[in-house]
C-alpha positions as CSV (number, residue, x, y, z in Angstrom):
1,X,21.5,185.4,-10.8
2,X,23.8,187.8,-12.6
3,X,23.4,185.8,-15.8
4,X,19.6,186.0,-15.6
5,X,19.7,189.7,-15.0
6,X,22.0,190.3,-17.9
7,X,19.8,188.2,-20.1
8,X,16.8,190.3,-19.3
9,X,18.7,193.5,-20.0
10,X,20.0,192.2,-23.4
11,X,17.1,190.2,-24.8
12,X,14.9,192.3,-27.1
13,X,11.8,190.5,-25.9
14,X,12.3,191.8,-22.3
15,X,14.7,194.7,-22.5
16,X,12.0,197.4,-22.9
17,X,9.5,195.7,-20.5
18,X,11.7,195.6,-17.4
19,X,11.1,198.7,-15.3
20,X,13.6,198.0,-12.6
21,X,16.1,195.4,-11.6
22,X,17.4,195.5,-8.1
23,X,19.0,193.0,-5.7
24,X,17.7,193.1,-2.2
25,X,20.1,192.3,0.6
26,X,19.3,189.1,2.5
27,X,17.2,189.3,5.6
28,X,17.3,187.1,8.6
29,X,14.2,185.3,9.8
30,X,11.7,187.0,12.0
31,X,10.4,184.5,14.5
32,X,7.2,184.8,16.4
33,X,5.6,183.6,19.6
34,X,2.1,182.3,20.2
35,X,-0.1,183.6,23.1
36,X,-1.1,180.1,23.9
37,X,1.3,177.3,23.5
38,X,0.7,174.5,21.0
39,X,-0.1,170.9,21.9
40,X,2.7,168.5,22.9
41,X,2.2,166.4,19.8
42,X,2.6,169.4,17.5
43,X,5.5,170.8,19.5
44,X,7.3,167.4,19.3
45,X,6.9,167.4,15.6
46,X,8.3,170.9,15.2
47,X,11.2,170.1,17.5
48,X,12.0,166.9,15.6
49,X,12.0,168.8,12.3
50,X,14.0,171.7,14.0
51,X,11.2,174.2,13.0
52,X,10.7,177.5,14.8
53,X,7.6,179.4,13.8
54,X,7.9,182.6,11.9
55,X,6.0,185.7,12.9
56,X,3.6,185.4,10.0
57,X,2.8,181.8,11.0
58,X,2.2,182.8,14.6
59,X,0.0,185.7,13.4
60,X,-2.0,183.4,11.2
61,X,-2.4,180.8,13.9
62,X,-3.7,183.4,16.4
63,X,-6.2,184.8,13.9
64,X,-7.5,181.3,13.1
65,X,-7.7,180.4,16.7
66,X,-9.8,183.5,17.2
67,X,-12.2,182.2,14.5
68,X,-11.2,184.9,12.0
69,X,-10.8,184.3,8.2
70,X,-7.4,185.0,6.7
71,X,-5.5,185.0,3.4
72,X,-1.9,184.0,3.5
73,X,0.2,185.4,0.7
74,X,3.9,184.6,1.0
75,X,6.5,183.2,-1.3
76,X,6.9,179.5,-1.9
77,X,8.4,177.5,1.0
78,X,7.7,180.3,3.5
79,X,5.6,178.2,5.9
80,X,2.0,178.7,4.7
81,X,1.2,175.0,5.2
82,X,2.1,175.0,8.9
83,X,0.3,178.4,9.4
84,X,-3.1,176.9,8.5
85,X,-2.5,173.2,9.5
86,X,-1.5,173.8,13.1
87,X,-4.9,175.4,14.0
88,X,-6.6,172.6,12.2
89,X,-4.7,169.9,14.0
90,X,-5.3,171.7,17.3
91,X,-9.0,171.6,16.7
92,X,-8.9,167.9,15.6
93,X,-7.1,167.0,18.8
94,X,-9.5,169.0,21.0
95,X,-12.7,168.0,19.3
96,X,-13.0,164.3,18.3
97,X,-16.0,165.1,16.1
98,X,-14.3,168.0,14.2
99,X,-13.5,167.7,10.5
100,X,-11.5,169.8,8.0
101,X,-12.1,170.2,4.3
102,X,-9.1,171.1,2.1
103,X,-9.8,172.7,-1.3
104,X,-6.9,173.3,-3.6
105,X,-6.8,174.8,-7.1
106,X,-4.6,172.1,-8.6
107,X,-4.2,168.4,-8.1
108,X,-0.4,168.8,-7.9
109,X,-0.7,171.2,-5.0
110,X,-3.2,169.0,-3.2
111,X,-0.8,166.1,-3.5
112,X,2.1,168.1,-2.2
113,X,0.1,169.3,0.8
114,X,-1.2,165.7,1.5
115,X,2.4,164.5,1.9
116,X,2.9,167.1,4.6
117,X,-0.4,166.2,6.3
118,X,0.4,162.5,6.3
119,X,3.7,163.2,8.1
120,X,1.9,164.8,11.0
121,X,-1.5,163.2,11.3
122,X,-3.7,164.2,14.2
123,X,-4.2,161.4,16.7
124,X,-7.9,161.1,16.1
125,X,-7.8,161.2,12.2
126,X,-8.8,157.8,10.8
127,X,-9.0,158.6,7.1
128,X,-7.1,161.4,5.3
129,X,-8.0,160.4,1.8
């Protein structure tokens, strides 16, 4: 990290364009709790993967369960996929006629997300493709 910061400070292309460089201290995770527990199938998956839900994931799940629209804007690998997939899988488990439509801006992102979905398919989903 130090080498990258020094590069930005020295390189004439960036030197005058960088307003501030700072290093933030690491923060521990902030875990959350759901008002209503998740299904046994989803809970087993999370336990198997040693995943504990973060607060922002729980907040997103609660909003989606309440039928509200949300926008999730967090850094890469922060758990956005679980935040929106858990309520979808819950609905698919509860309502055998339910469907979900996934729209992604790029094919690469869609393929990455599909890999996650295939790992935890809902019990009533016959065709993910």
